[in-house]
C-alpha positions in Angstrom: -51.2 -17.2 2.5 -50.1 -18.5 5.9 -46.4 -17.6 6.3 -44.3 -18.1 9.4 -40.9 -16.3 9.7 -38.0 -18.4 11.2 -35.1 -16.5 12.7 -33.5 -18.8 15.2 -32.1 -17.1 18.3 -29.2 -19.5 18.8 -26.7 -21.2 16.6 -26.7 -18.6 13.8 -26.0 -14.9 13.4 -29.0 -12.6 14.0 -31.2 -11.5 11.1 -31.3 -7.8 10.2 -34.3 -5.6 9.9 -34.5 -6.2 6.1 -33.7 -9.9 6.1 -35.1 -13.2 7.5 -33.3 -16.5 7.6 -36.3 -18.5 6.4 -40.0 -18.2 5.7 -42.3 -21.2 5.9 -45.4 -21.2 3.8 -48.1 -23.5 5.0 -50.6 -25.1 2.6 -49.9 -23.0 -0.5 -52.6 -23.3 -3.0 -50.9 -21.9 -6.0 -47.4 -21.0 -7.1 -46.1 -18.5 -9.6 -42.4 -18.6 -10.5 -41.3 -15.3 -11.9 -38.3 -15.8 -14.2 -37.1 -12.2 -13.7 -37.2 -8.7 -15.0 -34.8 -5.9 -15.7 -35.0 -2.1 -15.3 -36.6 -1.6 -18.7 -39.8 0.3 -19.4 -42.7 -1.0 -21.5 -40.8 0.0 -24.7 -37.7 -1.9 -23.7 -35.7 1.2 -22.8 -33.4 1.0 -19.7 -33.7 3.5 -16.9 -30.9 6.1 -17.0 -30.0 5.7 -13.3 -29.9 2.9 -10.8 -32.9 4.5 -9.0 -34.9 4.5 -12.2 -34.0 0.9 -13.1 -34.9 -0.3 -9.6 -38.3 1.6 -9.9 -38.9 -0.1 -13.3 -37.9 -3.5 -11.9 -40.5 -3.3 -9.2 -43.1 -1.9 -11.6 -42.5 -4.8 -13.9 -42.8 -7.3 -11.0 -46.1 -5.7 -9.9 -47.4 -6.0 -13.5 -46.4 -9.6 -13.8 -48.0 -10.4 -10.4 -51.1 -8.5 -11.3 -51.5 -10.7 -14.4 -51.8 -13.6 -12.0 -54.1 -11.7 -9.6 -51.3 -11.3 -7.1 -49.4 -8.5 -5.4 -46.0 -8.0 -3.9 -47.5 -9.3 -0.7 -47.4 -12.8 -2.3 -43.6 -12.7 -2.7 -41.8 -15.0 -0.4 -38.2 -14.9 -1.7 -36.2 -12.4 -3.7 -32.9 -12.8 -5.6 -31.1 -9.8 -7.0 -28.3 -9.8 -9.5 -26.2 -6.6 -9.2 -23.6 -5.5 -11.6 -21.7 -3.8 -8.9 -21.6 -4.3 -5.1 -21.9 -0.6 -4.7 -25.6 -1.0 -5.7 -26.4 -3.2 -2.7 -27.7 -0.5 -0.4 -30.0 1.2 -3.0 -31.2 -2.3 -4.0 -32.0 -3.1 -0.4 -33.8 0.2 0.1 -35.9 -0.3 -3.1 -36.8 -3.9 -2.1 -37.8 -2.9 1.5 -39.9 0.0 0.0 -41.5 -2.2 -2.6 -42.4 -4.9 -0.1 -43.8 -2.2 2.2 -41.4 -3.1 5.0 -42.2 -6.8 4.9 -39.1 -9.0 5.0 -38.5 -12.1 3.1 -35.5 -14.4 2.5 -33.3 -12.6 0.0 -29.9 -12.7 -1.4 -28.0 -10.7 -4.0 -25.3 -11.6 -6.4 -22.9 -8.7 -6.1 -20.8 -8.8 -9.2 -19.4 -12.3 -8.7 -16.9 -14.0 -11.0 -18.2 -13.8 -14.6 -17.1 -17.4 -15.3 -19.8 -18.6 -13.0 -22.6 -16.6 -14.8 -24.8 -17.6 -17.6 -24.2 -15.9 -20.9 -27.5 -14.0 -21.0 -27.0 -12.7 -17.5 -23.5 -11.5 -18.3 -24.8 -9.7 -21.4 -27.4 -7.9 -19.4 -24.8 -6.9 -16.8 -22.5 -5.5 -19.4 -25.4 -3.4 -20.6 -25.5 -2.0 -17.1 -28.9 -3.5 -16.2 -30.0 -4.4 -12.8 -31.8 -7.7 -12.7 -34.1 -8.8 -9.9 -36.1 -12.0 -9.7 -38.7 -12.9 -7.1 -37.6 -16.5 -6.8 -40.9 -17.7 -5.3 -44.3 -16.1 -5.3 -47.2 -17.8 -3.6 -50.9 -17.0 -3.6 -54.0 -18.1 -1.8 -56.7 -18.8 -4.4 -57.3 -22.6 -4.4 -58.8 -22.8 -8.0 -56.4 -20.5 -9.9 -53.1 -21.6 -11.4 -51.0 -19.0 -13.1 -47.9 -19.1 -15.1 -45.8 -16.0 -15.7 -44.0 -15.7 -19.0 -40.3 -15.5 -19.0 -38.6 -12.1 -18.9 -36.9 -11.0 -22.1 -33.2 -11.7 -22.0 -33.1 -12.6 -18.3 -30.7 -15.4 -17.4 
């Protein structure tokens, strides 16, 4: 994957160490769109703590990517849905660790107005689940095309 980070030096606020304004992917040969995952183990049981849920989220993402012969190094964008804005720092730390310090465009939805949320996402939030979705995943094998199945109950 040939990726170029774009953080303009003028006309916009500076990017932080865990964030980039944009990433350009040149000549991608395959795409995998991951619909999302929650902090559930293989048996469908939620982690007891935020830290456990975040660990499970990234474990689930790694398993999904592995099914397409990819790794977290193929992720080019991450969107997080947080039940509470107090989770933002732990979420950021988990993302940075999971991506091994590599920064990608990211945003999180920090407990925004429920009227603007889809019913399934609201249900998961009420259950106290942290949802994270790599919005775009790109790979480099020209002959392989992979589709990742939808996550259970993720809006």
